[in-house]
N, C-alpha and C positions, 0 to 999 in steps of 0.2 A: 247234690254232691258237696259236702263240706270240705273246706281246705283249711288246715290248721296254719294260721299266719302268726309269726311271732311279732311283737312290737320292737323288740331289740334282740340282737344276737346273743346267744349263750356262749359263755366260754368258761374255762376253769381258771383258778388263781394261778396255775402254772403258765398260763399264757400271758399274764400281766407282768410288764416289766417297768419299773420306774424310769423316767426319762434320764435321770443321772446315770443309771446303770446301762441303759440302752446306748447312750453316746460313748461310754468306755468299752463296751462289749458289742459293738454293732455287728461285727462279723458273726458272732454266735447268734445274735438275735436274727440276722438274715438267714442263717442255716436253719434255725428252728422254724421260721417262717415258711420253708419249703414243705413242711409237713402240716403245721397248723398256724393260722394267723397269730400274730404277736401284737398285743394291746399295750400301747405305750401310755403310761399314767403320768400325770403331773398334778401335784397338789391333790392326790387321791381320787382324781377324775380321769377317765379315759380320754386322751387327747389325740392319738393317732393310731392307725393300724398298719402293720407291715404284713403283706402277704405275698405269696408266690405269684409271679407274673402270669403263669397259666391260669390260676384261680381268678386273678383280676380280669383277664381276657374272657373267661367264661362268664364272670359277673356282668362284664360290659356287654357281651352279645345277648345274654338273657334280658338284661334292661333295655336294650335297643328293640329286641323282639317284643317286649311287653309295651314299650312306647308306640311301637308300630301298631300292635294289636289294639290298644286303647284308641288310637287314632281312627283305625278302621271300624271299631265298634262305634265310635262317635259319629263317623260318617254314615254308617248304616242306619243308625237311629234318626239322624237328620233326614236322610232320604225316605225313610218309612213315613215320618211325620209329614214331609212334603207330599209324597203319595196319597196320604190319607187326606190331604187338604189341598187339592189341585187348584183351586181358585184363590189361594192365598200366595202372595208373592213374598219372596225373601230376598233380601240384599245380599250381595256377596260377602260382606262383613258378618252377617248373621250366619251364613252358611259355613264360612271358614272358621268363624270363632276369632275373638280378639287377637290372640297371640299370632296365629297363622296369617290373619289379615295384615297385621303389622309387618311380618317378615315379607308378605307378598307386596306391600307398598314400598318396601325398602329396595326391591329388586331394580337394578338399572336396566331398562329395556334395551339399551345398546351394548350391553356386556356380552351378548352372544352374537357372533357374526352371522349374516344372513346365510352364508354357506353352510353353517352348522344347523340352521333352522330347516333348510329346504334341501335336504340330501336326497 
């Protein structure tokens, strides 16, 4: 099943507002952003985007879901690889990956009270 993925967002010229005009007509730009994102340009390049907060929340939730899904897929692949080679040992760093391992190492073991650990 193929999925059409865009490299960049598509928008019309009506959605592009020069920064100088956006600063003078910010209320109007905000109002327009309730229906369609507004792209603020500076020196003929898109610099910023103003969008409705509900759209932002939806994008945020979708991005977090994709991050979680990507993480789960990565873990599943690592587990399958480990199951296929039971005699091979893996370090925690290899299993977690560099970024997650660094986050893990920065955790203060005393930051969680014993009462919370053993409820």
